[in-house]
Residue, then its C-alpha position, 0 to 999 in steps of 0.5 A: m500500500n502506498f502512503e495515500e492508501i494508508v491514510e485513506a484506510l486509517q481515516d475509514q477506521l477512525g470514523d468520527r474519532h481522532i488521533m490525540l497528541s499528548y504532550q508537556w507544554d515545553i515542546q508545544e512548538l514541535v507538537k504543533e508542527v507534527c499536528q499541522t503536518m498530519k492535517g496536511f496529510g488528511v489525518n483527523v488529529w487533535m491537540d489541546i490548543d485545537g480542542g479548546m481545553s478550557g474550563n474543567i481541565n480534567e473534563a476536557m482531557a477526558e473528552g480528548v481521550e474518549g474521542a480518540g482512536v489512537i493516543c500519541p504521547f510525546m515522551t520527555a523527562r518533564y512529561q514523565a514528571s507531569k501529574n496532568c500527563s500521567l493522569e491523561l495517559n493512565y486514563a487512556n490506558d484504562c480506556q484500552k486506547t491504542i497508544v503509539p509513543c513518540m520519543a521527543q528527548a534524547r538526553t536529560d538535563d544532566g546528560n544521561m540517556f532519557r528512558a521512559k520509566g515508572w508509570l510511563g515505562i509500564i504503559t509504553a513497555g514493548k511498544l514501538w516508539i517513533d523518533f521525534k528527538g530532532n526537528d529535521n525530517i518532520d514529514s518523514r517522521v510524521k509518515q512513520l507515525v501515521r503508518e504505525c497508528a494504522n498498523r496498531l489500530y487495524t491489525s493489533e501490531k501485525p504489519i500493515g502489508k498484511m491488511i486485507n478486506l479494505s473497503k476502498k478499491k486499490k488504485e490501478v498503478k502501472a508498473p514502471p519499466k524494469r531496470k537493472l543495476k549497471a555493472i560496477t565499473e573499475s572507477q566505481s569499485q576501485d576503493a570498494t572491498q570485494l567480498p568472498n563468494g559463498s560466505g554465510k557470515q562476514r565480519h568487518s571491523l570499523h576501526q574509527a567511529l562513525v560520524p554524521g555524514d558517513v555513507l556505507e555502501f553494499w552491493g549484492e544479489y537479492h535472493k528470496f531468503r533472509t539476509a541482513i546487515n548489522i552495524i554493531a557495538d558488540n555481540a549484545n548491542y546492535l545500532l542497526h539490524f537491516n533484514f531483507r525478509a522476502e517471505q514477509y514482503c518487507i525489510v525489517m529494521n531493529s536495534k538490540l540493547n544488552n541482548n534484547w531486541e527493541a521495537e521493529i520498523r518495517e518497510f514494504a515498498m522496496i521488497g515489492r520492487f524486487n518481487s515485482g521485477q522492477f529491480a533486478p536481483s543485483f542491487h546497490l544499497k547505501i546507508f547514510c549516517h545522520e546524528d539521530r538516524f540512518t536513512f537508506e537508498i536502494n538502486g538510487i531510490e530513497m526508502t520511505e522509512s528511516f531508522p532512529i539511532r536509539s540507545l547507543p550513539l553512532s560513535s559506538a559502532k565497532e563492526i559490520i556483520l553481513i549475513g547471507q546463506e552459506g554457499t550462495l553469493v549474496w553480498t558481493m562488494m562493500k565500500i566504507p569511508a577510508s578512515l573507518g578501515q584504519p585503527t583509531t589513534n586513541i590509546p587503549s583503555e585500562n580495560s583493554r586486557e590484551w594490551v600490556a602497559v609499557e613500564k617506565d622502569n622496565p621498558n622491555a616486553i618479553l615475547d612469550k612465543a617465537l615470532a613467525y611469519g604472519d605475526e604482528v606486534e603493535a605499539w601505541a604512543k603519545y609523542e612529546n617531541q622527544r627522541c624515542s625508539f621502538n626496537i625488536m631485539r635479540g638479546d641486548k645487542d642485536y636489533l632486528l628493527h630499530f624504529d627511531i623517531r628523531p625530532d632534531s632532524y624531523t625524521v624516522c630512522l629505520d635500521s638494524c644492528i648485529n654485534e653492535a655493527w649498524p649496516g649503514p646502507a640498509n638504513a632509511f630516513r623517512q621524513d614522511f613517517y615523522a610527518q604522519i606521527v606529528t600530525s596525528e590527533n594529540m600526536e597519539f599514534h599507532l605503530r603496527i609491524r607485520f612479519d611477512e616472508d619477504g620482510m617487515r611491513m609497517f603501518i602508521n595509524g593503519k596506513e601501510q607504508d611503502i617500505l619492506f624492511p629486510y630481516q638481518f637474522p632469523l625472525e624466530t630468534a627475536s627475544h623481546i621488544l625494547f621501548h626506549n625514551n632518551n628523556k627518561a622522565i617522559q614516558q612516550w610509549k604507552k601500550a603494546k600488543l604482542p603475539k600470544a602463544v597458543q598453549l595446551l588445554q587440559t581438563f582440571s588444570p587452572y588457567q589464571v585470569d587475575k580479575l574480571l572487568v566489566g565487558n571481559v569475555i571468556n569463551v570456551t568450546a567443547r564437544y557434546i557427549p551425551s553419555h557424560p553425566a555433566y561437565a562444567i566451567n568454573i570461574c574461581a577465587d580459590d578451590s572453595n569459592f566459585l564466582l560462577h559454575v556453569a554445568v552442562r547436563p546432557g541427561n536432561n538437556t539443561i544448563a545449571l548455574n550456581t556459586l560455591t561459597n566457602g565450600g557450600w553450593g548456593a541456590e541453583k538456577t537451571v535453564a533448559v536448552p531448547l534444542a538437543l545437540q548431536q553426538a560430538e557436535i561442537f558448542d560454545i559458551f560465552i560468559t560476559a562480565g556485565d555491570n550487575g552479573f554474568d551474561i551467558e550465551f550457549s550456541k552451536d559453533g559460536e555462530e550468532n544464527n545458532v544461539l541456543l539460549k541466552t541467560d544471566f546470573p547475578y554476582r554473588m561475589d565481587p568479580s574482582r576476586a576471580r583468579f583462575i578458570k577451571l574446566t571439569d568433567d565428571t568422568n574424571n578421564d582426560q582421555q575422553y575429552i570434552w573441552t577443546e578450546l579456551y579463550l581468556p580476556d587477556g588474549s591467551s588461548f588454549l587448544r586441545e592437541a588433535 
């Protein structure tokens, strides 16, 4: 249905009733604009200044509510605090009126994210709210509001695309001629990334924050099964889930907060263009980033619906996930702003456990594994116009690489050294390296060295440099990294990231974790063996105190959660696994340290589409007491092993021998 037909159907259903706009007077100008726009579209709408609220205010409010088919509360902190607004909306709820909330405030006066709570949260819980936090795109926002009012009023929250038996005959619309997306030329695609053929799921990191004005582009082939693009902060928090659903004749857009899906927005016109043949299978999708929303364009045609940026700021996006169908080419090419493919220059926070701090009194970082081709080492620094160097060492005198920043000559010197002999001709003086460092924001920069078979490749702030530095002695003999500051009082090198040795995983052995911080994730992989009574992962303070005990019990297809305090078990929480696994099938458990407890995800093969259950468990001990992980197996037989992989927050990994 086009928008005019939606308005026509809505008016038929309203009859002599109206849509009532409920608001607190501080945002009256915004609501007046919404009211006038709705009237311009032909919608029967009512607000208090039109309805003549005079005399007995309560009586006038009651008349407005009782004459309404739909009530639209414009939610703000002051609306939530208003006794009159509370009285009005509670009365509407008691009258079982259809309520379509509108979010009209992003943040409270103290800068916190505004969320409906208390009486307002109870009434609007689970309802799709329309975003009116900004004053732009009023027409588009009002159209979205009208669509949702029609959806809710007609079909009890079923999508409007399923409406049937409308009394008005649909207009005959001549289908426009079919057109195919032109083949991507070399000039169009030279800065786009070719995507692998037949991959069911692809993940692509965004190393810098999205900002308003950024445009993300995707090319693909439309097939009649579900495909999606997800812009995420992490696995539990999605800014945008853009899902093609051919079987439901719509595109579904949603967001996820702390593993909970929020209210969907559905768009029907675009899928209709594909299904009718107006669009060929090949398509080109653009996602435009705004301060408060995403807008979309497919094959050069703007989508009617936009999607609001809800609880998470645009800048929190860290990754793009493309979902297709295994073995079928869906997503073929992707193009994002060049800067987003480069790591940020902000020094990692203290919570970045896989990074080690560079100590002023001990500038050596020991390599706990022999370097190999394909490995990388990284360092972050804040340059203070003092000479300093990054050195890959063998013992005290041999330098595989000497990366020396020299402010007196405005250059970076690259060299190597064996037995205190500097080759001389092999060195390089790079003023362009120096320029990139001093022009970094706050002169914070990121250096990455990748060890390829033909030499060392260097990246500054994510940009690959035009140099391949040769090896002067075998890579595997390097012993440590030396971070040198000529001025000992100024610590310019801040953090480093070094390759971790993959260690042997053994059941019953303790694996040190030091302490858990909010956001830390522990991932364990195992084989499902139904004949084993139970097997568990334990986060321990000591042998008598477990912060968390997660036990897999194949006999009754459940997972049990508990704590052990001074040798005594607490109250157990048992969760049923909704789908039985097969003999020796691989599964993953992800345990995330949250603000108030652990979040636990149980999945097949660690894939998002194969999540079997998600649950949580409150902290009964301070998570900072965590000291080690212990994996157990009730068979007490390490030969018939269950656990195969363990990944800890500091980047350590443990694998079972094949």
